[in-house]
C-alpha positions in Angstrom: -0.1 0.1 0.0 1.1 3.5 -0.5 -0.6 6.6 0.8 -0.2 9.1 -2.0 -2.1 12.3 -0.9 -1.8 14.2 2.3 -4.5 14.0 5.2 -4.8 17.8 5.6 -8.1 19.1 7.1 -7.9 22.2 4.6 -8.6 19.5 2.0 -12.2 19.0 3.4 -14.4 21.2 1.2 -16.5 23.8 2.7 -19.4 23.4 0.4 -21.3 20.2 -0.8 -22.0 19.9 -4.7 -25.4 19.6 -5.9 -25.6 18.0 -9.4 -29.2 19.0 -10.0 -28.6 22.7 -11.9 -26.1 20.5 -14.0 -28.2 17.5 -15.1 -28.6 17.1 -18.9 -32.3 17.4 -18.4 -34.6 18.6 -15.9 -35.2 16.3 -12.8 -38.8 14.8 -13.0 -40.5 16.0 -9.6 -41.8 13.5 -7.0 -45.5 13.0 -7.7 -48.7 11.9 -5.6 -50.8 8.9 -6.8 -53.0 11.3 -8.5 -50.2 12.7 -10.7 -50.1 16.2 -8.6 -46.4 17.2 -7.9 -45.6 16.7 -4.1 -44.6 20.0 -2.9 -42.2 20.7 0.1 -45.0 20.6 2.6 -45.7 16.7 1.6 -41.8 16.1 2.4 -42.0 18.1 5.7 -44.3 15.6 7.2 -41.4 13.3 7.7 -38.3 15.5 7.0 -37.0 18.7 8.8 -37.4 21.7 6.9 -33.8 22.4 6.1 -33.4 19.0 4.6 -36.4 19.5 2.5 -35.1 22.8 1.3 -31.7 21.0 0.3 -33.9 18.1 -1.4 -35.2 20.8 -4.0 -32.4 23.3 -4.2 -31.1 24.5 -7.5 -28.0 25.9 -5.9 -24.8 24.3 -7.5 -23.1 24.4 -4.0 -24.4 24.4 -0.4 -22.6 25.7 2.6 -21.6 23.1 5.1 -22.2 24.2 8.6 -18.9 24.6 10.8 -20.4 22.1 13.4 -20.5 19.5 10.8 -17.1 20.3 9.3 -15.7 20.1 13.0 -17.1 16.6 13.2 -15.7 15.7 9.7 -12.4 16.5 10.9 -12.7 14.7 14.3 -14.0 11.6 12.4 -10.9 11.3 10.1 -11.8 13.4 7.1 -10.2 13.9 4.7 -10.2 9.9 4.3 -6.9 8.5 2.6 -6.7 8.4 -1.1 -4.3 5.5 -1.7 -2.7 4.1 -4.9 -3.1 0.3 -5.1 0.1 -0.7 -6.1 0.1 -4.1 -5.0 -3.2 -4.8 -6.9 -1.7 -3.1 -10.0 1.4 -5.5 -9.8 -1.0 -8.5 -9.2 -2.8 -7.6 -12.3 0.3 -6.7 -14.4 -1.5 -3.8 -15.4 -0.4 -0.4 -16.8 -3.2 1.2 -15.2 -2.7 3.4 -12.2 -5.5 2.5 -9.5 -6.6 4.9 -6.7 -9.1 4.2 -4.1 -10.9 6.6 -1.6 -11.0 4.6 1.6 -14.2 5.7 3.5 -14.0 2.6 5.8 -11.7 4.6 8.1 -14.8 6.6 9.3 -16.7 6.0 12.5 -18.9 2.9 12.1 -16.9 1.7 9.1 -18.5 3.4 6.0 -19.3 6.3 4.0 -22.7 6.5 5.6 -21.1 8.7 8.4 -21.1 11.8 6.0 -24.9 12.3 5.6 -25.7 10.7 9.1 -24.1 13.4 11.1 -25.5 16.0 8.8 -29.2 14.8 9.1 -28.8 14.4 12.7 -27.6 18.0 13.1 -30.4 19.3 11.0 -33.0 17.3 13.0 -31.4 18.5 16.3 -31.6 22.1 15.1 -35.4 21.7 14.7 -35.9 20.0 18.0 -36.4 16.5 16.9 -36.2 14.0 19.6 -36.4 10.5 17.6 -35.4 9.4 14.2 -36.7 6.3 12.4 -35.0 4.6 9.6 -34.3 1.5 7.8 -30.9 -0.3 7.1 -29.9 -3.2 4.9 -26.3 -4.6 5.8 -26.3 -2.3 8.7 -23.7 0.4 7.6 -26.4 3.3 7.3 -28.0 2.2 10.6 -24.9 2.0 12.5 -23.7 5.6 11.3 -27.1 7.2 12.2 -27.0 5.5 15.5 -23.8 6.9 16.3 -24.8 10.4 14.9 -27.9 10.1 17.1 -25.8 9.6 20.1 -23.4 12.5 19.1 -26.6 14.9 19.0 -28.6 13.5 21.8 -31.4 12.1 19.4 -33.0 8.7 20.0 -32.8 6.3 17.0 -35.1 3.3 15.9 -33.7 1.1 13.2 -35.8 -1.3 11.1 -33.1 -3.7 9.6 -34.0 -6.0 6.9 -34.5 -9.3 8.3 -32.1 -11.3 6.2 -29.3 -8.9 7.1 -30.4 -9.0 11.0 -29.6 -12.7 11.0 -26.6 -12.6 8.8 -24.8 -9.9 10.5 -25.7 -10.0 14.3 -22.5 -7.8 14.9 -24.1 -4.8 13.2 -27.1 -4.9 15.4 -24.9 -5.1 18.4 -22.9 -2.1 16.9 -26.4 0.0 16.6 -27.2 -1.0 20.1 -23.9 0.0 21.5 -24.3 3.4 19.8 -27.9 3.5 22.1 -30.3 2.6 19.0 -33.4 0.4 19.3 -33.0 -2.2 16.4 -35.9 -4.4 14.8 -35.8 -7.1 12.1 -38.0 -5.9 9.3 -40.6 -7.0 8.9 -41.4 -6.6 12.4 -44.3 -6.9 14.6 -44.0 -3.3 15.7 -45.8 -1.9 12.7 -49.1 -2.5 10.8 -47.0 -3.0 7.6 -44.7 -5.4 9.2 -47.4 -7.4 10.6 -49.2 -7.7 7.2 -46.0 -9.3 5.6 -45.2 -11.6 8.6 -48.9 -12.7 8.4 -48.2 -13.7 4.7 -44.8 -15.4 5.5 -43.6 -15.7 8.9 -40.0 -16.4 7.6 -40.1 -13.3 5.4 -36.5 -12.2 4.3 -37.5 -8.6 4.2 -36.2 -5.7 1.8 -35.4 -2.3 2.0 -38.8 -1.2 0.7 -40.5 -3.0 3.5 -38.2 -1.7 6.1 -38.5 1.9 4.6 -42.4 1.4 5.0 -42.2 0.4 8.5 -39.9 3.5 9.5 -42.2 5.7 7.7 -45.4 4.4 9.3 -43.7 4.7 12.7 -42.9 8.4 12.0 -46.6 9.1 10.6 -48.1 7.5 13.7 -45.9 9.5 16.2 -47.9 12.5 16.0 -45.0 14.8 15.2 -42.5 13.6 17.9 -40.2 11.7 15.3 -38.9 12.2 11.9 -37.7 9.9 9.1 -33.9 9.6 8.1 -32.9 8.0 4.6 -29.5 6.6 3.9 -29.4 6.9 0.2 -31.4 7.8 -3.1 -32.7 11.4 -2.1 -31.0 14.4 -3.4 -30.0 15.9 0.1 -28.4 12.5 1.0 -26.4 12.3 -2.3 -25.5 16.1 -1.6 -23.8 15.3 1.6 -21.8 12.4 0.4 -20.2 14.7 -2.4 -17.7 15.6 0.2 -15.9 12.3 -1.0 -15.4 13.3 -4.5 -14.5 16.9 -3.8 -11.8 15.8 -1.5 -10.7 13.2 -4.0 -10.3 16.1 -6.8 -8.0 17.9 -4.4 -6.0 14.9 -3.2 -5.4 14.0 -7.0 -4.4 17.5 -7.7 -1.8 17.5 -4.8 0.0 14.6 -6.6 -0.2 16.0 -10.1 -3.0 14.1 -11.3 -5.8 16.6 -13.0 -9.5 15.8 -13.2 -8.8 15.6 -17.2 -6.2 12.6 -16.5 -9.0 10.4 -14.9 -9.9 7.8 -17.2 -12.6 5.9 -15.1 -14.4 6.4 -11.9 -16.1 3.5 -10.2 -18.6 2.9 -7.4 -21.2 0.4 -6.4 -25.0 1.2 -6.4 -27.7 0.1 -4.1 -29.7 3.5 -4.1 -26.7 5.5 -5.4 -25.1 7.4 -2.4 -21.7 6.1 -2.4 -21.3 6.1 -6.2 -22.8 9.6 -6.5 -20.7 10.7 -3.7 -17.6 10.1 -5.5 -18.6 10.6 -9.3 -20.8 13.5 -9.1 -18.0 16.2 -8.6 -16.2 14.3 -11.5 -19.4 14.2 -13.7 -19.7 17.9 -13.2 -16.8 18.4 -15.5 -17.8 15.7 -17.8 -21.2 17.7 -18.3 -19.2 20.8 -18.9 -17.4 19.1 -21.8 -14.0 19.2 -20.0 -13.3 15.6 -19.6 -13.8 12.1 -21.3 -13.9 10.2 -18.0 -15.9 7.1 -18.2 -18.5 6.4 -15.1 -19.0 2.9 -14.3 -21.8 1.9 -11.7 -22.0 -1.6 -10.4 -24.7 -3.5 -8.9 -25.6 -7.2 -8.0 -27.1 -9.5 -10.7 -29.5 -10.3 -8.0 -30.9 -6.8 -8.0 -30.4 -5.6 -11.3 -32.3 -2.2 -10.9 -30.0 -0.3 -13.5 -29.3 -3.0 -16.1 -32.8 -4.6 -16.1 -35.2 -2.0 -14.3 -37.7 0.2 -16.1 -37.3 3.9 -16.0 -40.8 5.2 -14.8 -42.4 6.3 -11.6 -42.6 4.0 -8.8 -43.0 4.1 -4.9 -39.8 4.4 -2.9 -41.3 1.8 -0.5 -43.3 -1.4 -0.5 -46.5 -0.2 1.1 -46.6 2.9 -1.1 -46.4 5.5 1.6 -43.9 7.5 -0.2 -44.5 9.8 -3.1 -43.6 8.4 -6.4 -40.2 8.9 -7.8 -39.0 8.7 -11.4 -36.2 6.2 -11.5 -34.9 2.9 -12.7 -36.8 0.4 -10.7 -37.5 -3.2 -10.5 -41.0 -2.5 -8.9 -41.6 -1.5 -5.3 -42.8 -5.0 -4.5 -39.8 -6.7 -5.6 -38.1 -8.8 -2.9 -34.6 -9.5 -3.6 -32.7 -12.8 -2.7 -30.7 -12.3 0.7 -27.3 -11.7 -0.7 -24.7 -10.5 1.5 -24.4 -7.2 0.0 -27.5 -6.1 1.9 -26.9 -2.3 1.2 -27.2 -3.0 -2.4 -30.8 -4.8 -2.0 -33.0 -1.9 -2.9 -35.5 -2.0 -5.8 -34.7 1.3 -7.4 -31.8 4.1 -7.7 -31.7 7.7 -7.1 -33.6 9.9 -9.5 -30.5 12.1 -10.6 -28.6 9.0 -11.1 -31.4 7.5 -13.4 -31.4 10.7 -15.3 -27.5 10.2 -15.8 -28.2 6.6 -16.8 -30.9 7.6 -19.3 -28.5 10.1 -20.9 -25.6 7.4 -21.0 -23.4 9.6 -18.8 -23.0 6.5 -16.6 -22.5 3.1 -17.6 -24.1 0.3 -15.4 -22.7 -3.3 -15.0 -23.6 -6.2 -12.8 -22.0 -9.0 -11.1 -22.8 -12.2 -9.4 -21.9 -12.9 -5.6 -19.3 -15.3 -6.4 -17.4 -12.8 -8.8 -17.6 -10.2 -6.1 -16.3 -12.1 -3.2 -13.3 -13.4 -5.5 -12.3 -9.7 -6.3 -12.8 -8.9 -2.5 -10.4 -11.7 -1.6 -7.8 -10.7 -4.2 -8.0 -7.0 -3.0 -7.6 -8.2 0.7 -4.4 -10.1 -0.1 -2.7 -7.6 -2.0 -3.8 -4.4 -0.2 -4.7 -5.6 3.2 -8.0 -4.2 3.5 -11.1 -6.4 3.5 -13.9 -4.7 1.5 -17.5 -4.8 2.4 -19.4 -7.0 -0.1 -21.0 -3.9 -1.5 -17.5 -2.1 -2.0 -16.2 -5.5 -3.6 -18.5 -4.9 -6.4 -16.4 -1.8 -7.2 -13.2 -3.7 -6.8 -14.5 -6.3 -9.4 -15.2 -3.8 -11.9 -11.8 -2.1 -11.4 -10.1 -5.3 -11.8 -11.9 -6.1 -14.9 -11.1 -2.7 -16.3 -7.2 -3.0 -15.3 -6.8 -6.2 -17.0 -7.7 -4.5 -20.4 -4.5 -2.6 -20.1 -2.1 -5.5 -19.4 -0.3 -4.6 -23.0 0.2 -1.5 -24.7 1.5 1.9 -23.6 -1.9 3.4 -22.2 -1.7 4.2 -18.6 -5.1 5.1 -17.5 -6.1 6.5 -14.2 -8.9 4.5 -12.5 -10.3 6.0 -9.1 -12.9 4.1 -7.1 -14.8 4.4 -3.8 -14.0 1.7 -1.3 -17.0 2.6 0.7 -16.6 0.5 3.5 -14.6 -2.3 5.3 -16.0 -5.8 5.6 -14.7 -6.8 9.0 -18.2 -7.3 10.1 -19.0 -9.3 6.9 -16.7 -12.2 7.4 -19.6 -14.7 7.5 -19.9 -14.0 3.6 -16.2 -14.4 3.1 -16.4 -17.6 4.9 -19.0 -18.9 2.8 -17.1 -18.1 -0.3 -14.0 -19.4 1.0 -15.7 -23.0 2.1 -17.5 -23.0 -1.1 -21.0 -22.8 0.2 -21.7 -19.2 -1.1 -24.9 -19.1 -3.2 -24.1 -17.7 -6.6 -26.9 -15.0 -7.5 
């Protein structure tokens, strides 16, 4: 391993980047079932006013409050940008591979970036409790910590398949003070409905979102909802990743025009967008020819096989409808280990970029992903989360194309979290019992 960029707090950006004004076409608004546009007042029923303002903002840059900047710095931002020289050597490639390592953050993933921002704005408006969903548990862990930092109670509905696969994630959330329920649960009407249909229901992010929103709507204003991906304000907060990366690359003599590929995994889209959107800004301005690769599991192929249409963000239809690439809000994905990528749709902003072919989607099976994760761990020393290992798989395939010739492309990817709480999945791969989906 070789650290190639300085960890200097001056690198932390003072503003988040909002891609909405730069999109190649106008972002379709959220709508109600009757076709009417869902205005800010609809969103304010479950989100604090400032986050709703960010959700609909057309400002290209949004100031990061000083309190959040301080927490970013205390948590370890800027996160390391590392050149994967050992991986390059193993692949015998001419490519230069850099990864932004978000796994050094508290709770082990990039989710901390938006968790502290959302908790801060909720605290400012006097919110006492937040409800959320989580897949693999990275988002739930990050929000649980943020709630502890700001004195807000956290309730997490964790997809049942991951709740059973990853008990250490649940313990981490509870250590931070959160309540954690397997979803579908017996706590909500929505959860009880799905359990009655199937007592062994594996759950889905769509169902867990429905449970969290029902909880908020029945709280009579004492709770708000917090989301870990998909919506604009969430993606906005994550752009700290890409903005830092641009500065770190520049500090070692690599300009934005030198970057050939930017790669990230996609569930709802937050970690891919967090790295790529600041780079896509230059692509949309016509200043670069960078190729953007968004990676998903074959088991949940929302980008590669989903339809681009309006759909609910949750299984019970409690949210407004969003125009996005979707497999349908009733889709129940198989219980793959990459629980954070088991969402039926993707971010509306990312969907616009997919439609306009600014971003190229690819999909891999579980076995391909864990094979890449093991190779990366053996060369770079970091065990990637199963979600992040999707990006590693794509990077490996790209890099192998440059084993001959004189081209030396620069590949940048987001290693969005570590897999030290996901070793059960690696164990299944290593002992040959992993189900390939």
